[in-house]
C-alpha positions in Angstrom: 0.0 0.0 0.0 1.5 3.3 -1.2 -0.4 5.4 1.3 1.3 3.9 4.3 4.7 4.8 2.9 3.8 8.5 2.1 1.4 9.4 4.9 0.3 8.7 8.4 -3.3 7.7 9.1 -4.4 10.2 11.8 -8.0 9.0 12.0 -10.1 6.5 10.1 -9.5 7.1 6.3 -7.7 10.4 7.0 -4.1 10.5 6.0 -1.5 13.3 6.5 1.4 13.5 4.2 4.9 12.8 5.6 6.5 15.3 3.3 5.4 18.5 1.5 7.1 17.3 -1.7 4.3 14.8 -2.6 3.0 14.0 -6.0 -0.5 12.5 -6.0 -0.6 9.7 -8.6 -3.5 7.8 -10.0 -2.4 4.8 -8.0 -2.7 6.9 -4.8 -6.2 8.1 -5.8 -7.2 4.5 -6.5 -6.1 3.4 -3.1 -8.2 6.2 -1.6 -11.2 5.0 -3.7 -10.6 1.4 -2.6 -10.4 2.4 1.1 -13.6 4.5 0.7 -15.4 1.5 -0.7 -14.0 -1.0 1.8 -14.8 1.1 4.9 -17.9 2.8 3.4 -16.5 6.2 4.6 -15.1 9.2 2.7 -11.3 9.1 2.5 -8.9 12.0 2.5 -5.2 12.5 1.9 -4.1 15.8 3.5 -1.2 17.3 1.6 -0.5 19.5 4.6 1.6 18.0 7.4 -0.8 18.6 10.4 -4.1 20.1 11.5 -2.2 23.2 12.6 -0.8 24.0 9.1 -1.7 27.5 7.8 -2.9 26.1 4.5 -4.9 22.9 4.1 -4.8 21.0 0.8 -6.7 17.7 0.7 -7.5 15.1 -2.0 -11.0 13.9 -0.9 -12.8 10.8 -2.2 -16.5 10.4 -1.6 -19.4 8.5 -3.0 -23.0 9.0 -4.0 -23.9 6.4 -1.3 -23.0 9.0 1.4 -25.1 11.9 2.6 -23.4 15.3 2.6 -25.3 17.4 5.1 -25.7 21.1 4.8 -22.9 22.9 6.6 -20.8 26.1 6.7 -17.4 27.3 7.8 -17.7 30.3 10.1 -14.3 31.8 9.4 -12.9 30.1 6.3 -13.4 29.9 2.6 -12.8 26.7 0.7 -12.0 26.2 -2.9 -13.0 22.9 -4.7 -11.2 21.5 -7.8 -13.0 18.4 -9.2 -10.6 15.7 -10.3 -12.8 12.8 -11.2 -16.6 12.3 -11.3 -19.4 14.9 -10.9 -21.1 16.6 -8.0 -23.6 19.4 -7.6 -22.7 22.2 -5.3 -25.8 23.6 -3.6 -25.8 27.0 -1.8 -28.5 27.9 0.7 -29.8 31.0 2.4 -30.3 31.2 6.2 -33.8 29.7 5.9 -32.2 26.7 4.0 -33.8 27.7 0.7 -31.4 26.7 -2.2 -30.2 29.9 -3.8 -27.9 28.3 -6.4 -26.6 25.1 -7.8 -23.5 24.4 -9.8 -22.3 21.2 -11.6 -18.7 20.4 -10.6 -16.7 18.4 -13.0 -13.3 18.7 -14.7 -15.1 19.3 -18.0 -17.7 22.0 -16.8 -16.7 23.9 -13.7 -13.0 23.3 -12.8 -13.1 25.2 -9.5 -15.6 26.7 -7.1 -15.0 28.9 -4.1 -17.3 28.8 -1.1 -17.2 31.9 1.1 -17.2 31.9 5.0 -20.6 31.4 6.5 -22.1 30.2 3.2 -24.4 27.2 3.8 -23.7 24.5 1.3 -23.6 20.8 0.5 -22.6 18.5 -2.3 -24.8 16.1 -4.1 -22.6 13.4 -5.5 -23.9 12.5 -9.0 -21.4 9.7 -9.9 -20.5 6.6 -8.0 -17.3 8.3 -6.9 -16.3 12.0 -6.7 -12.6 12.9 -6.2 -11.7 16.5 -5.6 -9.0 18.8 -4.3 -10.1 21.0 -1.4 -8.0 24.1 -0.4 -8.7 26.2 2.7 -6.9 28.1 5.3 -5.8 26.3 8.5 -5.6 25.5 11.2 -8.4 22.9 11.6 -10.4 23.1 14.8 -13.6 21.4 16.0 -15.4 24.6 15.2 -14.2 24.8 11.6 -17.4 23.1 10.2 -20.9 23.7 11.5 -23.7 21.4 10.4 -27.2 22.8 10.1 
């Protein structure tokens, strides 16, 4: 398993890179997909070295089988770059009425930035959706609020 030689598993299906000089290959992405399918849980390879890093970059693999609840980030933006598959990014107002919806795929929308406090979720449209997420760190228990 390549993941074990390049990263440390810090919680179930969450890996932190051992080095900042890491190239993410298709083999690594496939391992993340295999883990997600095996454990029925989203998998993540954090390219930053720790939760305290000032910039977080993560390759995330999720599935249409998993629910992505509405949430927001009180103090942080996040930018999503789809790598494989398709998802719909939904934005909501404070009464949870959907205000916009965008199809995310490498072919259509190659990046989307979500502002702080913007309520959102993802509808995964393909069996697997792989994306790069970039946001400022550090990560805390209050970084994501589910609504």
